[in-house]
N, C-alpha and C positions, 0 to 999 in steps of 0.2 A: 421449615430448615432454609439457612440462607448459605452461599457461599459468596466471598468476593475474590475477584480476579483481577490481581495486580491492586498497588499501594503506592500513589503517584506523589514524588514533589514535581512542582511546576518549576522547570527550568530556568522561564522568562521572569521570574517574578522575586520580589525581595521580602526577607522577615516573614513574618507569619503566613503571609499571601501567597507561599508556596507551597503550604500544606492543603491536602483534600478536606472536602466538607464531609467530616465525618458526624456532624451534629444526629442526624435521623438512625444512625448506628449505635449512638450511646445507650440507649433503651434496649434494645435487641441487635449486640451485636453479632457480626457472622461466626456462622459455627466453624469454617473452613476458608482457608486461605490459598488460592492457587496464584505462584508468579511467574510470569512467563517466560520473562529474560531481566539483564543485571543492569539494564540503562538507568540512569536514576529518575527518568520520568514514568516507570513503571515498578522498582522496586524500592523507589528511598524512602518513603512513606510508611513502611513496613514498621519499623523499631516505633515508630507514632502510635500506631495502631492499639496495642495493648494499654500505653498510658492514657490514650482519650477516650476507648471504649470499655476498657477491662478485658479484651478479648485475649483469649488463653488455649485457644481452638488450634489444630492440625494446620501444618503451614505446607505444602508441597511446592517443590521447584527442583528443576536438574541441575547434579553437579556442578556445571560451570556455570550457573547460574548463582550458585549459594558463595564458590570460591571467588569470583571475580566481583559478585554483589558485595561483599565482605571491602574489598579495595574500593571498590567504589565508593560507598556510604562513608567509609571513614576517612576516604581524601575529600570528601564533601564536608564533614564536620570539621577536619582540618581548616580549612576555609569560611566554614560559615556557621560553626558549631554554636556560636553565641546567639545566633538569629532562630534556631532551632528548638523544641521543646523536649530534646532526647538526648541521650550521652552515648557514650563508645559502648558502655556496657549493655546497654538496651541492643545496642546494635549486635553485640555476641550474644547477648540471652535468646534473641530470636531467631539468628541464624544457624546458633545450635539445636533449637529445636525443630527446625525444618526436617520435613522426611523424602529423601532424594527419588525422585522417580524418572523413567526412562521412557522414550519416546515407545510408541507403540503399546505399554503396559497399560491397564484398565485397573483401575481400582474403588472400590466402593468406600467414599468418605464419610459417608453419610446413610442413614437408611432411606432406601429408595433413590439415591444420588449416586450415581456413577463416572469417573472421572477416566478420560482417556487423554495422552498429549502426544502431538501429533509435530514434526519437523516443521519448521517454521522458516529455514534458512537465517536472512538477517544477521543475525552474529552467534557466535559459539554457545549452543546451549538451550538459544531461544527455540519457544514451540505455542505451538497452538493449545486450545484446553476445547475438547469436545463433552459437555456435561449429559447424562441423560439423566432424567428425572420425570417420573410417572410418567411415561411414554411420550415426551418431548426430548427433541435432541436439538441443543442448543452450539454452535459453534462460535469462540470468539480466538480473532486472529491473533491477538496481541499484533507485534510489528513484523511486517512480512517480508521476503523476498520471492519476486516471481522470475530471478535471472539468476542462471550459476553465476557466483563470485571466484576471484582466485581461490580461497580459501574454505569459503562455505558454500554450500549446494543450493539450488532454488527447493523452495517450500515443497513438502510431498502431502497431498491430500487422499493418496489412496488407501489409507486405514479410516477414511472419517465415513460418517452415515451417509449415502445418500440422500439428497433434497432434505437437508436439515431444516426444522421448524422455524428456527432463528438463527438468522450469520452476523453476529457482532464484527463489524470490520473497521480496521485503521483507517485514517482518510488524510494521512499526513501531505501526499501527493497528488492528492485527488484533483486537483486542478491543471496537471503539468504531466506532460508527455515529452521524453526523452528524445531530442533530434539524433541520437547517434546511438547504437549499441553499447553495450558494457565493454567489449571488446576492443570495438571502434575508439571509445574514450581512451581506453591503456594504451593505445598505439601512439594517441596524439598526445598523450602525457610525455611517453617515453620518446616520441621525436624532438620534445620540445626541450626535456631535460638533458638529453643526447647533445643537441645542439648548443645549449646555454654551459653545458661544460667543456665541450670544442673550440667555444669562442671564447673561453677563460672565466664564464661567469658562474656564480654560486646560484643555489636553488633553495628556495624556502618553500617545504610544504607544510601548511598548519594544519593539523588534524587533531580528531579526539582522541585523550589517551589511551583509553582503552578499546581494543577491537580495529579501530580504522588503521593505527597505525603498525600493525604487525600484517595486515591485508598489504597497504602500500609497502611495506618492506619487502613482503614476498612478490609484489608486482615488478619491483627495482630487481631486485636479486635473481629473478628470474629472466629477466631480461639479460642483465651483465652476464649470466652465466651462459646462454644460449648465445650470445655475441662477442663470448669472449672478451667481455672490458672490465676495466676497472677503474673504480670510482669511489671513494669513500661516502659511508652511509652514516649518518649519525642522526640518535634520538636522544633528546635533551632532556624528556620530561622521565623523572625517576617511577612515575607511576606507570607511564607507558611502558617502561623498561621490566617493572615487577609484573604488567599485566602481562606482556609476552609472556615472561615465563610461566605464569599460571597457565595461560592458554595450550601453551606447546607441552604441561604436563598432564593436559586434558586426555581423556580414553580419543585414540586416533579417528575413531569410528564417527566423534563430531565433524570428522573436517570431510571436504567434498572428497567424493570417491575417486578422483583422478588424482587427488593430491598423495603422492608417493613419499613413503617413510624416508628416503633418502632428504627430501625437499623440508620434511621438519626436520630430522638430524642437521641439515644445514642451517635454519632459523635459530633452534638450538644454539648450536655453535657460534652464529654471525651473534645474537643476543648479549652476548659476552664482550663484544668487542667495538660495539657500536656507542658507548656512553660519548658524551662530550666532555671530555675531562680536562680539556683545554678551553677554557670559554674564550681564549684571545685568538684563538684560529677562527674566531668570528669576525675579527676585524683585519686579519690577515689578508690582503686582498689579490694575494696570490694563491692561496690555497683554495682549489676546487672541492667543491663537496656539495652533498643532498641533507639538507638540515630539516627533519621532521620534528615540529615543536606544537605545542600545546599553548594557548588552547586555539581550536579549530576558528572561531569565528574571528581571529586577527583582531580583538578590540582590546586586550591586554596581555599582562604577562610577556614570557620569554618571547614569543611567538613575534608579538606584537613590538618588542625590542628588537631584535633583530629585523623586523622589516624597516623600523626605524634606520637602521643603520644601514641596508642594503638599499634602500629606494632609491639613490640620488642615483646608481652605476646601472645605465643602460644594458650590461651584458647579463646584469641577472633576473633571476626568473621567480615569481611568486605563484606557484601554483596552487590553486583553491580545489580542493576535491569534493567539495561539499555538492549536492543538487541542487540546494535552496539558494544560491546566490543568485541575486539578479542582475548584476554585472561586476566585473572584475573590482572594483574598486570599493566593494563594500567592509566596511569597518577601516578604511583608512581615509586619508583628508587629499586633497588633490596636490598636486605638484611635483608627484613621484616621476622619474624617469625610467625606472625599472619594468619589464613586462608583467602582467599580470592577466592569467589566463583561469578558465574556470574549468572543469572536468567533473561530467555525471558519472561520480563513483558513488554515491548515497547508497545504502543498502536498504531503502524501502521500493516497494511497488509504487510506479507511476499509476496515471489516470487508466491506460491502458490495460496495467497488469490487473488492475484491481476489477474492472470490468471482466476481462475474461475469467477470473477466479469465480464471481458470482455467476456468469453464464453458464462452469463448469459445474460452478455446485447444485445449481438451481432452487437456492432455499427457497421456503415459501415467504418469509420475511428478511427482510435486512436492516438494522440498525447501524447508521454510521456515527463512527467516534474517533475524537484521537487527530481533530485537525480544525483549520479553520473556516468559520462562516462561508464564504464564496466559494472553494472550492470543493465543499461537502453538497452547497445547493447544486452544483453544477453536476456533480456523480450522481445525485438523487434523481434530478430530470432524466438524467440520460438512462438512468436503471430503470426507471419507471417508464420512460418511451419506447426503448430499444427491446428491454424483456419483459415488460409488465408485470414487474415485481414490486409489492407493496413494499415501501421504504420510509423509514423516519429517521430523522436527528435529533435525538433530546438535547434538552440542556441538562446543566447540573442540577440534580434533584426532580427531575421528570423521573416518572415510575412509567415503564413498558411492559405493558400485561400481552403476554400471550393470546389468551382467552379474550382480548380485549382489540386486537386490531381488527381492521376492517373485513366482515367475513363474507366482501366480496372484491374482485377488481374492478377498477374503475376503465373503461377505454379513455388511454390519455389525451387531452385536449388538443396536446401538439399533433395527433394524427388525424384529427379529425373538424370540416370545417362543412359540415351537409349546407346546402342552400334551401330556402325556404322560397325559392322567387315564385315559383307554381304555385296557384293555389291546392290543387289538386296533390301535391307533392307535399304539403305542409303537416297533414296528419301522419304521411308513412314517415317524417322526417323526424317528427316528434317520437313517434314510434321507437323509431331507431335507436335515436339519442338513449332513450329512456332505457331500454334493450340493455345497449351498453353502458351506460352509468350504474344501473340496478345490478347487474352482474348477475341476472337472472340464466345463469348457467350458460352467458355467452362466449365467456374467453376461457377456451381450455387450452390446455397445452399437448403438443402433439411433437414427441421429440424437442428437434431445435424450433418447433414453430408454433403460433399462438394462432388459434382460429375462433375468429369472433365470428358468434352465428346472429345474422337476422335476416329479416326477408323484404326484397325489394319488390312491390308489385309491377311498378313501372320501370321500362326498360331507361324511360327519359330519366328517370331520378337516379338510377343505377350510374347512368354515363355521367348525370353531374357530381354524383358522390364520386367517382372514380378520379376526376381531373379534381376536383376541388381537393379530396382525399390527398393525392398524392402531389398535386403542389403546395400544399400545405408539410406534407412532412418534407419537402423539396427546399422551402423557406424558412424551415425550423432547424436547417444544419445537418439535418442527419440523413440528408440522401444525396450521392455523388453523381456526376456525371448525368444527370437527367434534366430537360428544362419543358418548358410548356408546348411547343410546337411539337416534340417528339411524343408527350401524352396526347395532345389531342389527333395525332397521326393514328397511331397505336388503337384509341378509341374508335378512330372513324373506320378502321377495316373491320373492327368488330361489328360496327353499325350494317356492315353491307350484308351479313348472312343473318338473314328474318328469324331463322331459328332460335338463333342465340338472342336476339332481340327479345324474343317471347317467351324465353326463357325465365326462370325465377332465377334472382341473384340472391344465396344463401350464406355466402362466407366469403372473409375476408381474410387473408392470413399474412402475418407481418413473419418475416425472415431476420434472423438478426444481425449484430453488426459483422463486419469481415471485409470483404470487398465495397460492400455498401449494400444499403437495405433492399429488399427485394419485397412488392408487395403484390399479392395476389388475389383477385377476386374468382371463387369459383364456382362455377356455373352449377346448380341442383338439376341438371339435364340427364336422362339416363343412359344418353349416348358419351360414352367415356372418349371418344376422339374427339367430340364436340366440346367437352370440356378440358380437354388437354390443348385444344390449340388456341382456347381464350387464356389459360394459364400461359403458355408460352407467348402470347402476345404482348402481355404485360411484364412477364419476366424481363423478356430481352430490351424491354425498357428501362428496367431495373437496374440493369448490369453495366 
């Protein structure tokens, strides 16, 4: 039995290259499909699935995903219908066959396979998928938000099974960390908008038509209401207005807990007034307004057309709300005089958010998907070195078997650089490395700690291991506020106590990320105070 999680169209490619590789499913179509949310890179190829593989099984999704997914795929077909092998009829047929599920609901979709949906944040109706089959627990994130937005709350994993066997996690922004908080970025945007309008300029906000536009409208209207301001907000895209209407008709429980009913009513009333019915206003230099237009990347369409008209006026502002822009001029050519600013209002978790999620869930294994190679490699190294978790980043067509994951945990190479300078230490070093690498019960989780157990018969060798190990961590960029002299000084203090020198050093404990890493060498002495003094000396260096 098999289950397919999402069925995507690649938004950055053209013609048939957009379609997923379903060749390996033709002989054995999936028995069921789950769609996490309505974005084209998660639901777009669903109509193609049945024509390509003969799939006719159950399809599970939330109601917002179904309603908004129909708008998104239909709009895609309107623009690119000649490039894909499915029709509007295929879209209607597969979505009409969908089974609606709610978050927190558990359903037996196949014999021996249970499905549970969890709130993912990100956009209206988005969910994570927990699959329980034959004793294994797999959690697939889809796209997630690890911070509250104006209308959508942060993800909720309270209903997830602790320590799942496998976490399949998105990695869209695995290589980036937001410079400012979400609320700080909103304040920066609103300040720039206010200053621009006061100076007689116009504001262009290129945004995705479905989802992002409503979020931006909510930010702007909240600000104008709170500050008793009045300025025109226009949405140019008919798709954006249709999507706003469909979103506001959904069950209010899908919105963030702090969103009051009067806010939704205000948005419902507003969306009737904001169409840009008079295109001539775009050319009216005396008409101050905020225009939200698609596409978000500013590379074509109406947003590009408006940019070309407004670019020469230094009073105007182009506010880019996406998190992925490397600089303000992306999608534009040189020679503009208007101001271009970038604000991190993306609904994806950044690298720190992804890391914190893994640390909270403590899965046995992680598979990274939905991202670019270099950021994924960066996150993979971080998860392995800092949390000691087994991680894979498979390519298209690769198979990942739960039973074939390594049955031991390697001590990350970045944490250790044991010295072989002294002949009498060589055998001990080799034994220690072998113990770490073979994972013979040497790496054990204790709450937030990983305990790496081996024996150092020689204090000289233990001293070298402490210095070289700590320095190696510092050089790898995972230790903050630590230097060679501080480490050497701490070790020298320990050497003064002959009872510690004669002890056996059996353990190394790595405490995770936060303020900085703390590395603790635990002495196997029976004297608790002696062991505690050793721990405190090293921890004080790592702080």
